[in-house]
C-alpha positions as CSV (number, residue, x, y, z in Angstrom):
1,M,98.8,62.3,63.4
2,A,100.5,64.2,66.2
3,T,102.6,62.2,68.6
4,C,103.9,63.1,72.0
5,P,107.6,63.2,72.6
6,P,108.9,60.1,74.4
7,Y,110.2,62.2,77.3
8,P,108.7,65.4,78.9
9,T,110.5,68.5,77.8
10,H,111.4,71.2,80.3
11,P,112.5,74.8,79.7
12,P,116.2,75.3,80.2
13,R,117.1,76.5,83.6
14,P,118.5,80.0,83.7
15,H,122.1,80.7,84.6
16,W,122.7,81.2,88.3
17,W,123.3,84.9,87.9
18,R,119.9,85.3,86.2
19,R,117.9,83.9,89.0
20,A,115.7,86.3,91.0
21,W,117.1,85.5,94.4
22,V,120.7,86.0,93.2
23,R,119.9,89.5,91.8
24,Y,117.9,90.5,94.9
25,G,120.6,89.2,97.2
26,A,123.3,91.1,95.3
27,L,121.3,94.3,95.3
28,T,120.5,94.1,99.0
29,T,124.1,93.4,99.8
30,L,125.3,96.3,97.8
31,L,122.8,98.7,99.4
32,A,123.6,97.4,102.9
33,V,127.4,97.7,102.4
34,S,126.9,101.2,101.0
35,G,124.8,102.2,104.0
36,L,127.3,101.0,106.5
37,V,130.2,102.8,104.7
38,I,128.2,106.1,104.4
39,L,127.2,105.8,108.0
40,A,130.9,105.5,109.0
41,L,132.0,108.4,106.8
42,V,129.3,110.8,108.0
43,R,129.9,109.9,111.7
44,E,133.6,110.4,111.2
45,Q,133.1,113.9,109.7
46,T,130.4,115.1,112.2
47,G,131.1,113.2,115.4
48,T,128.6,111.1,117.3
49,Q,126.7,114.1,118.7
50,G,126.6,115.9,115.4
51,F,125.5,112.8,113.6
52,L,122.6,112.3,116.1
53,V,121.5,116.0,115.8
54,G,121.8,115.9,112.0
55,L,119.8,112.7,111.8
56,G,117.0,114.0,114.1
57,L,116.7,117.2,112.0
58,A,117.1,115.7,108.6
59,V,114.4,113.2,109.0
60,L,111.7,115.8,109.5
61,P,111.0,116.6,105.8
62,V,111.2,113.0,104.6
63,P,107.6,111.9,105.6
64,V,106.2,115.1,103.9
65,L,108.1,114.5,100.7
66,V,107.3,110.8,100.5
67,A,103.6,111.5,101.2
68,A,103.5,114.1,98.4
69,F,105.0,111.7,95.9
70,R,102.7,108.9,97.0
71,W,99.7,111.3,96.6
72,L,100.8,112.0,93.0
73,D,101.0,108.2,92.4
74,R,97.5,107.4,93.8
75,V,95.9,106.9,90.3
76,D,98.2,103.9,89.5
77,P,100.3,103.3,92.6
78,G,103.6,101.5,92.1
79,P,104.7,98.8,94.4
80,W,106.4,99.7,97.6
81,R,109.4,97.6,96.9
82,N,110.3,100.0,94.0
83,L,110.1,103.0,96.3
84,L,112.1,101.4,99.1
85,F,114.8,100.5,96.6
86,C,114.9,104.1,95.2
87,F,115.1,105.7,98.7
88,A,117.8,103.2,99.8
89,W,119.7,103.9,96.6
90,G,119.6,107.6,97.0
91,A,120.4,107.5,100.7
92,C,123.2,104.9,100.5
93,A,124.6,104.2,97.1
94,A,124.2,107.6,95.4
95,A,125.4,109.4,98.6
96,L,128.4,107.3,98.8
97,I,129.3,107.8,95.2
98,A,128.9,111.5,95.5
99,I,131.0,111.8,98.7
100,V,133.9,109.7,97.3
101,A,133.8,111.2,93.8
102,N,133.4,114.8,94.8
103,S,136.3,114.6,97.4
104,F,138.6,112.8,95.0
105,A,137.9,115.3,92.1
106,T,138.2,118.4,94.3
107,R,141.5,117.2,95.8
108,W,142.9,116.3,92.3
109,I,142.0,119.7,90.9
110,A,143.5,121.5,93.9
111,T,146.7,119.6,93.6
112,A,146.9,120.1,89.8
113,T,146.1,123.8,89.9
114,A,147.6,124.7,93.3
115,D,144.4,126.7,93.9
116,P,142.3,125.2,96.7
117,A,139.7,128.0,96.6
118,G,139.2,127.6,92.9
119,A,139.0,123.9,93.2
120,D,136.3,124.1,95.8
121,T,134.2,126.5,93.6
122,L,134.7,124.3,90.6
123,G,133.8,121.2,92.6
124,T,130.6,122.8,93.9
125,T,129.3,124.3,90.7
126,V,130.5,121.7,88.1
127,I,131.6,118.4,89.6
128,A,129.0,118.0,92.3
129,P,126.0,118.5,89.9
130,V,127.4,116.0,87.4
131,V,128.3,113.3,89.9
132,E,125.2,113.6,92.1
133,E,122.6,113.8,89.3
134,S,124.3,110.9,87.5
135,A,124.3,108.8,90.7
136,K,120.6,109.5,91.3
137,A,119.7,108.9,87.7
138,A,121.1,105.4,88.0
139,A,118.2,104.3,90.2
140,V,115.7,105.7,87.7
141,L,117.5,103.8,84.9
142,L,117.4,100.5,86.9
143,V,113.7,100.8,87.5
144,F,113.1,101.8,83.9
145,L,115.0,98.7,82.6
146,F,114.1,96.0,85.1
147,R,110.6,97.1,86.4
148,R,109.3,98.2,83.0
149,R,105.8,97.1,83.8
150,D,105.6,99.6,86.7
151,F,107.1,102.4,84.7
152,T,104.5,103.6,82.2
153,G,104.6,107.4,82.0
154,I,105.6,110.7,83.3
155,V,104.0,110.4,86.8
156,D,105.9,107.1,87.4
157,G,109.2,108.8,86.4
158,V,108.5,111.8,88.7
159,V,107.7,109.5,91.6
160,V,110.7,107.3,91.2
161,A,113.1,110.2,90.7
162,G,111.6,112.2,93.6
163,I,111.9,109.3,96.1
164,T,115.5,108.7,95.0
165,A,116.4,112.4,95.5
166,T,114.6,112.4,98.8
167,G,116.8,109.7,100.1
168,F,119.9,111.5,98.8
169,A,118.9,114.8,100.4
170,F,118.2,112.9,103.7
171,T,121.8,111.7,103.9
172,E,123.3,115.0,102.7
173,N,121.3,117.0,105.3
174,I,122.6,114.7,108.0
175,L,126.1,115.7,106.9
176,Y,125.5,119.4,106.6
177,L,123.5,119.7,109.8
178,G,126.0,117.6,111.7
179,N,128.9,119.8,110.6
180,A,126.9,122.9,111.5
181,F,126.3,121.5,115.0
182,G,130.1,120.8,115.3
183,T,130.9,124.4,114.3
184,D,128.5,125.7,116.9
185,Q,130.1,123.5,119.6
186,L,133.5,125.1,118.8
187,T,132.2,128.7,118.7
188,G,129.7,128.4,121.5
189,D,126.8,129.7,119.4
190,S,123.2,128.5,120.1
191,G,119.6,129.4,119.4
192,M,118.5,131.3,116.3
193,A,121.9,132.8,115.8
194,S,123.6,129.5,115.4
195,V,124.9,127.9,112.2
196,T,122.7,124.9,112.8
197,A,119.6,127.0,112.9
198,A,120.6,128.8,109.7
199,T,121.5,125.6,107.9
200,F,118.2,124.0,109.0
201,F,116.2,127.0,107.7
202,V,117.9,127.0,104.3
203,R,118.0,123.3,103.7
204,V,114.9,122.0,105.5
205,V,112.5,124.9,105.6
206,M,113.2,126.9,102.4
207,S,114.3,124.2,100.0
208,P,113.4,120.7,101.0
209,F,112.3,120.2,97.4
210,A,115.6,121.2,95.8
211,H,117.1,117.8,95.2
212,P,113.8,116.2,94.2
213,L,113.2,119.1,91.8
214,F,116.5,118.5,90.0
215,T,116.1,114.8,89.7
216,V,112.4,115.0,88.7
217,L,113.7,116.5,85.4
218,T,115.5,113.2,84.7
219,G,112.4,111.3,85.7
220,I,110.3,113.3,83.2
221,G,112.8,112.4,80.5
222,F,112.5,108.7,81.3
223,G,108.7,109.0,81.6
224,I,108.3,110.5,78.1
225,A,110.6,107.8,76.8
226,A,108.3,105.2,78.3
227,L,105.4,106.7,76.3
228,S,107.4,106.5,73.0
229,T,106.9,103.6,70.7
230,G,109.6,101.0,69.8
231,R,110.1,102.7,66.4
232,H,111.6,105.8,68.0
233,R,114.7,104.3,69.6
234,L,116.8,107.4,69.2
235,R,114.1,109.5,70.9
236,R,113.9,107.0,73.8
237,A,117.7,107.3,74.2
238,L,117.9,111.1,73.9
239,L,115.0,112.1,76.1
240,P,116.4,110.7,79.4
241,L,119.8,112.2,78.5
242,A,118.2,115.6,77.9
243,G,116.4,115.4,81.3
244,L,119.6,114.5,83.0
245,L,121.4,117.5,81.4
246,L,118.6,119.8,82.5
247,A,118.9,118.4,86.0
248,M,122.6,119.0,86.1
249,G,122.2,122.6,84.8
250,M,119.6,123.5,87.4
251,H,121.7,121.9,90.1
252,A,124.7,123.9,89.0
253,L,122.7,127.1,89.0
254,W,121.5,126.4,92.5
255,N,124.9,125.6,93.9
256,G,126.5,128.6,92.2
257,S,123.9,131.1,93.4
258,A,126.2,132.1,96.3
259,A,128.7,133.4,93.8
260,F,126.2,135.9,92.4
261,G,126.6,138.4,95.3
262,E,125.2,138.9,98.7
263,Y,121.6,138.3,97.6
264,G,122.3,135.9,94.8
265,F,120.9,132.9,96.6
266,F,117.6,134.7,97.3
267,A,117.4,136.0,93.7
268,V,117.9,132.5,92.2
269,Y,115.4,131.1,94.7
270,A,112.7,133.6,94.0
271,A,113.2,134.1,90.2
272,F,114.0,130.5,89.2
273,M,113.5,127.8,91.8
274,V,110.0,128.7,93.0
275,P,108.6,129.2,89.4
276,S,110.2,126.0,88.3
277,F,108.7,124.1,91.3
278,G,105.2,125.6,90.5
279,L,105.5,124.7,86.8
280,L,106.6,121.1,87.4
281,T,103.9,120.7,90.1
282,W,101.2,121.9,87.6
283,L,102.6,119.5,85.0
284,V,102.5,116.5,87.2
285,I,98.9,117.3,88.5
286,W,97.7,117.8,85.0
287,T,99.2,114.5,83.9
288,R,97.5,112.9,86.9
289,Q,94.2,114.2,85.7
290,R,94.8,112.9,82.2
291,E,95.4,109.5,83.7
292,L,92.0,109.6,85.3
293,G,90.5,110.6,82.0
294,T,92.2,107.6,80.4
295,V,90.5,105.3,83.0
296,R,87.1,106.8,82.2
297,A,87.7,106.5,78.4
298,E,89.2,103.0,78.2
299,L,87.2,100.9,80.7
300,P,83.8,101.2,79.0
301,A,85.1,98.7,76.5
302,Y,85.2,96.1,79.3
303,V,81.7,97.1,80.4
304,A,80.5,96.2,76.9
305,A,82.4,92.9,77.1
306,G,80.8,92.1,80.5
307,W,83.9,92.3,82.7
308,L,82.9,95.5,84.5
309,T,79.6,97.1,85.5
310,P,78.5,100.4,84.0
311,A,79.2,102.4,87.1
312,E,82.8,101.3,87.5
313,P,84.4,103.5,84.8
314,Y,82.9,106.6,86.4
315,A,83.8,105.5,89.9
316,L,87.4,104.4,89.0
317,G,87.9,107.7,87.1
318,S,87.4,109.8,90.3
319,M,89.8,109.9,93.2
320,R,86.9,110.9,95.5
321,A,84.8,108.0,94.4
322,R,87.8,105.6,94.9
323,R,88.2,106.9,98.5
324,I,84.5,106.5,99.2
325,A,84.6,102.9,97.9
326,R,87.5,102.0,100.1
327,Q,85.8,103.5,103.1
328,H,82.6,101.7,102.4
329,A,84.5,98.4,102.1
330,R,86.3,99.0,105.3
331,R,83.0,99.6,107.2
332,H,81.4,96.5,105.8
333,A,84.3,94.1,105.2
334,G,87.1,95.4,107.4
335,R,90.7,96.1,106.4
336,E,90.8,93.1,104.1
337,G,87.9,94.5,102.2
338,A,89.5,97.9,101.8
339,R,92.7,96.3,100.6
340,A,90.7,94.2,98.1
341,V,89.0,97.4,96.7
342,A,92.4,99.1,96.5
343,R,93.9,96.2,94.6
344,Y,90.8,96.2,92.3
345,E,91.3,99.9,91.6
346,A,95.0,99.4,90.9
347,Y,94.3,96.5,88.5
348,A,91.6,98.4,86.7
349,T,93.8,101.4,86.2
350,S,96.6,99.2,84.9
351,L,94.1,97.6,82.5
352,A,93.0,101.0,81.2
353,F,96.6,102.2,80.7
354,L,97.5,98.9,78.9
355,R,94.5,99.3,76.5
356,R,95.5,102.9,75.8
357,R,99.0,101.8,74.9
358,G,97.6,99.1,72.7
359,N,95.4,101.5,70.8
360,L,98.3,103.9,70.3
361,G,100.5,101.2,69.0
362,R,102.8,101.1,72.1
363,A,101.8,97.7,73.6
364,G,104.4,95.0,73.8
365,A,104.2,91.4,72.6
366,D,102.7,90.4,75.9
367,F,99.6,92.6,75.5
368,A,97.1,89.7,75.4
369,V,98.7,87.8,78.3
370,R,98.9,90.9,80.5
371,E,95.3,91.9,79.7
372,R,94.1,88.4,80.6
373,E,96.0,88.5,83.9
374,L,94.4,91.8,84.8
375,V,90.8,90.9,83.9
376,A,91.2,87.6,85.8
377,A,92.4,89.5,88.9
378,L,89.5,91.9,88.6
379,W,87.1,89.0,88.3
380,H,88.3,87.3,91.4
381,L,88.0,90.5,93.5
382,R,84.6,91.5,92.1
383,A,82.5,90.3,95.1
384,T,84.0,92.9,97.4
385,A,84.8,95.7,95.0
386,R,81.7,96.0,92.9
387,P,79.2,96.8,95.7
388,A,81.7,99.4,97.1
389,L,82.2,101.0,93.7
390,A,78.5,101.1,93.0
391,H,78.0,102.8,96.4
392,A,80.8,105.3,95.5
393,A,79.3,106.0,92.1
394,H,75.9,106.6,93.7
395,A,77.4,108.9,96.3
396,T,79.4,111.0,93.9
397,A,76.9,111.2,90.9
398,P,76.2,114.8,90.0
399,P,72.6,115.9,90.8
400,V,70.4,116.1,87.7
401,P,67.4,118.5,87.6
402,R,64.1,116.9,86.8
403,A,62.9,119.7,84.6
404,V,65.4,119.0,81.9
405,P,64.1,116.5,79.3
406,P,65.9,113.1,79.6
407,W,66.9,112.9,75.9
408,T,69.2,115.9,76.4
409,Y,71.6,113.9,78.5
410,P,74.7,112.4,77.0
411,Y,73.9,108.9,78.3
412,G,70.5,108.7,76.7
413,P,67.0,108.6,78.3
414,H,67.3,105.2,80.0
415,G,71.0,104.6,80.5
416,G,73.9,106.2,82.3
417,Y,72.6,108.7,84.9
418,G,69.1,109.6,83.9
419,P,67.2,112.6,85.1
420,A,64.7,110.9,87.4
421,D,67.4,110.0,89.8
422,A,71.1,109.1,89.8
423,Y,70.1,105.5,90.3
424,G,66.3,105.8,90.1
425,S,63.8,104.3,87.8
426,Q,65.4,105.6,84.7
427,G,68.9,106.1,86.1
428,G,72.1,104.2,86.0
429,Y,70.8,100.7,86.7
430,G,67.1,100.8,85.8
431,S,64.0,100.0,87.7
432,R,63.6,96.3,87.1
433,D,67.0,94.9,88.0
434,A,70.5,96.1,88.7
435,Y,71.6,95.1,85.2
436,E,68.3,95.0,83.3
437,S,67.5,96.4,79.9
438,Q,67.1,100.0,81.0
439,G,70.5,100.1,82.8
440,G,73.7,98.2,82.8
441,H,73.9,96.1,79.7
442,G,70.5,96.5,78.2
443,S,69.6,97.7,74.8
444,R,69.6,101.3,75.9
445,D,72.7,101.0,78.0
446,A,74.9,104.0,78.8
447,Y,77.6,102.4,76.8
448,G,75.4,100.8,74.1
449,S,76.1,101.1,70.4
450,A,78.8,103.7,70.8
451,Y,81.2,101.0,71.9
452,G,79.9,98.1,69.8
453,S,80.2,94.5,70.6
454,Y,83.9,94.7,71.5
455,G,84.1,98.3,72.9
456,A,85.2,101.6,71.6
457,Y,88.1,100.3,69.5
458,G,86.5,97.5,67.5
459,S,88.1,94.2,66.8
460,A,91.7,95.4,66.6
461,Y,92.0,95.4,70.4
462,A,88.8,93.7,71.4
463,A,88.1,93.0,75.0
464,P,88.8,89.4,76.1
465,A,86.2,86.7,75.8
466,P,83.2,87.1,78.1
467,P,83.7,85.8,81.6
468,C,80.6,83.6,81.4
469,T,82.0,81.0,79.0
470,P,82.4,77.6,80.6
471,Q,86.1,77.4,79.7
472,T,87.2,80.6,81.4
473,A,84.7,81.8,83.9
474,P,84.2,81.3,87.6
475,A,80.6,81.3,88.9
476,P,78.7,84.4,87.8
477,Y,78.7,87.3,90.2
478,T,75.1,88.3,89.9
479,P,71.9,86.9,88.3
480,Y,72.7,88.8,85.1
481,A,74.7,87.3,82.3
482,P,77.0,89.8,80.5
483,F,76.4,88.4,77.0
484,T,72.7,87.6,77.0
485,T,70.9,88.9,73.9
486,P,69.8,92.5,74.5
487,H,66.1,92.8,75.0
488,T,63.7,95.5,76.0
489,P,60.9,94.4,78.4
490,Y,57.8,96.4,78.9
491,A,58.5,99.8,80.4
492,P,56.0,102.3,81.7
493,P,55.4,105.4,79.6
494,D,58.1,108.1,80.0
495,P,56.4,111.2,81.4
496,Y,59.2,113.4,80.1
497,R,59.0,112.3,76.5
498,P,56.6,114.5,74.4
């Protein structure tokens, strides 16, 4: 017979340096001190007026770049605290490391070789790319190691690396533009012929994406490593290193373009930088579309288990439908409703990615715990999110011609999005009830026997227990019960069936 211990047991308390508030405090202090030091160094080199002019001009591309990376991350948006850390690291810590290390190395080479001009060239083309890309890659590595749950693929690596490089370019642009303004003050130049205007055109207009483009290669390496299984440890170590080396090489080519002749900069820009930017942009957008496909492919397993409604995989797999759902919730439930729908979309996307990793053998030991957390979060937000997503699915459902026989549609004659109407008598939710036998979870459901009792992947990674059991479930959301025995009530004859 089991007996209880005489005294309650408690888990051992972690060491003081492992506590969350200690780590957060140390990191915040490090970034704050780095920011103050870099502020003093830049102001010393540019002067007060140059610093203010450089700050005002350098901030212009920052909102555009941040918005672009957030747009790429809309499928499974990461937390803002990660992005704030990355931007602060790039603007403060990485910039400080780059300024100190580049200056020290260039002076040491100039003293050792007695060739200041050669030392400057070597520092620009070799030392600066190595130091700067390594300093920026440190932020990507920290997020990869300590925020592993938020770092799941290539898009996450691109966003983390791009935001870090945006912060670094922001500080570097302040320095360059402030020095250019100081030069114009000494020479008396102004207007379009000034050094400030030329520097602004090259760094802000022509190549605001230069630093993000370099560091994104490092982020792609970490993203592919995040997709690798635990068995491929060597690959997980080499892929980020390969991405870092490519970033250093591209950075060195960009910095050394001025040494290729009068038109070397424009040749490198047109023949290398622009095509590389276009290729990487296509890769990231293609990966984003694949993520939406993952959502549409994985979530039907939870429809069969009763956690989601049949329309949700379709709505959650379309960015347009997601936007319509948030707008619908904002109109009927205010900002809190829109935030609830946004959280629901984020949780559902994370759930789909988690299940995909599980089916590919890449899930960690906490798969079941994390899955239960996500489905519980979805269940508690369902009252606001489900009507909005149903409205979005109805608004974005493709039109179906009535002349085509119903049995030719991939979702069957009575399930999915039937021919009579997107949500009509034989459409997505059937004529008798929102979730009766001809729609939703009935015997002729859109996701019927194809997914079986536990979804598309059988019992190996079955969806969690149904939410209607007394031990786990809150009150049911609608009159339907997800795990009632499928039945087929009387239905009128189908005029389309021969």
